[in-house]
C-alpha positions as CSV (number, residue, x, y, z in Angstrom):
1,X,108.0,92.0,107.6
2,X,109.6,90.3,104.6
3,X,109.3,90.6,100.9
4,X,110.6,89.2,97.6
5,X,109.9,89.6,93.9
6,X,108.1,87.0,91.8
7,X,108.8,87.5,88.1
8,X,108.6,85.6,84.8
9,X,106.6,85.0,81.7
10,X,102.9,84.1,81.6
11,X,101.6,81.5,79.1
12,X,98.3,80.1,78.1
13,X,98.1,76.7,79.7
14,X,96.3,75.0,76.7
15,X,98.1,76.6,73.7
16,X,101.4,77.6,75.4
17,X,101.0,81.0,73.7
18,X,102.6,84.0,75.6
19,X,99.9,86.1,77.4
20,X,100.7,89.6,76.2
21,X,99.1,92.6,77.9
22,X,96.9,90.3,80.0
23,X,95.6,91.1,83.4
24,X,96.1,88.4,86.0
25,X,95.3,88.0,89.7
26,X,98.3,86.6,91.5
27,X,97.2,86.0,95.1
28,X,95.4,89.2,96.0
29,X,97.3,91.4,93.5
30,X,96.2,92.5,90.1
31,X,99.2,92.4,87.6
32,X,99.2,93.1,83.9
33,X,101.8,91.4,81.7
34,X,103.7,93.5,79.2
35,X,104.0,93.2,75.4
36,X,106.2,90.1,75.7
37,X,104.2,88.4,78.5
38,X,106.5,89.4,81.3
39,X,105.1,90.0,84.8
40,X,106.6,91.2,88.1
41,X,104.9,91.2,91.5
42,X,106.2,91.9,95.0
43,X,105.1,89.3,97.6
44,X,105.3,90.3,101.2
45,X,103.9,89.4,104.6
46,X,104.4,89.1,108.3
47,X,105.1,85.7,109.7
48,X,102.9,84.2,112.4
49,X,104.4,84.2,115.9
50,X,101.9,82.7,118.3
51,X,101.7,79.0,119.3
52,X,104.0,76.1,119.2
53,X,106.7,75.7,116.5
54,X,104.4,73.3,114.6
55,X,101.4,75.8,114.9
56,X,103.6,78.7,113.7
57,X,104.9,76.6,110.7
58,X,101.3,75.5,109.8
59,X,100.1,79.1,110.1
60,X,102.9,80.5,107.8
61,X,102.4,77.7,105.2
62,X,98.6,78.3,105.2
63,X,99.2,82.0,104.7
64,X,102.2,82.1,102.3
65,X,102.8,78.5,101.0
66,X,100.8,78.9,97.9
67,X,99.3,81.4,95.5
68,X,96.3,81.2,93.3
69,X,96.8,82.6,89.8
70,X,94.0,83.3,87.3
71,X,93.1,85.7,84.6
72,X,90.9,88.6,85.6
73,X,87.2,87.8,84.7
74,X,87.9,84.1,84.7
75,X,87.1,81.5,87.3
76,X,89.7,79.0,86.1
77,X,92.8,79.1,88.2
78,X,96.1,77.4,89.1
79,X,97.6,77.1,92.5
80,X,101.4,77.3,92.7
81,X,103.7,76.5,95.6
82,X,105.7,79.6,96.5
83,X,108.8,78.3,98.3
84,X,108.5,81.6,100.0
85,X,111.0,81.0,102.8
86,X,113.8,80.4,100.3
87,X,113.3,84.0,98.9
88,X,111.8,85.9,101.8
89,X,114.7,85.4,104.2
90,X,117.6,85.5,101.7
91,X,120.9,86.6,103.2
92,X,123.3,85.9,100.3
93,X,124.7,89.3,99.3
94,X,126.7,88.0,96.3
95,X,123.8,86.5,94.3
96,X,120.4,88.3,94.3
97,X,118.4,85.5,95.9
98,X,115.3,87.6,96.8
99,X,113.9,87.2,93.3
100,X,112.0,84.1,92.2
101,X,111.9,83.6,88.5
102,X,108.9,81.5,87.5
103,X,106.9,81.1,84.3
104,X,103.2,80.7,84.8
105,X,100.9,78.5,82.7
106,X,97.5,80.0,83.3
107,X,94.2,78.4,82.3
């Protein structure tokens, strides 16, 4: 099992205003931004291990390669690429590399 933290600030896609105290769905998780629009969510999973190398890669990318982000009670969403392997299997002990900082522009 692996995990990393996804964190940043959420903005309205149209107005670029900070989304303060806003409830979002990030993947399958419900997250509420704070009073300055900051969010934090822990992403985790178990990699696929059956099939050929190509099948395993495709399975993992299908499962973890992107996240759908939307406001709760809204059908409008964005899909972001996660670059999950870069953060999930981080081994650099000098620099914390298991945290992905990413601002979200949510419709």
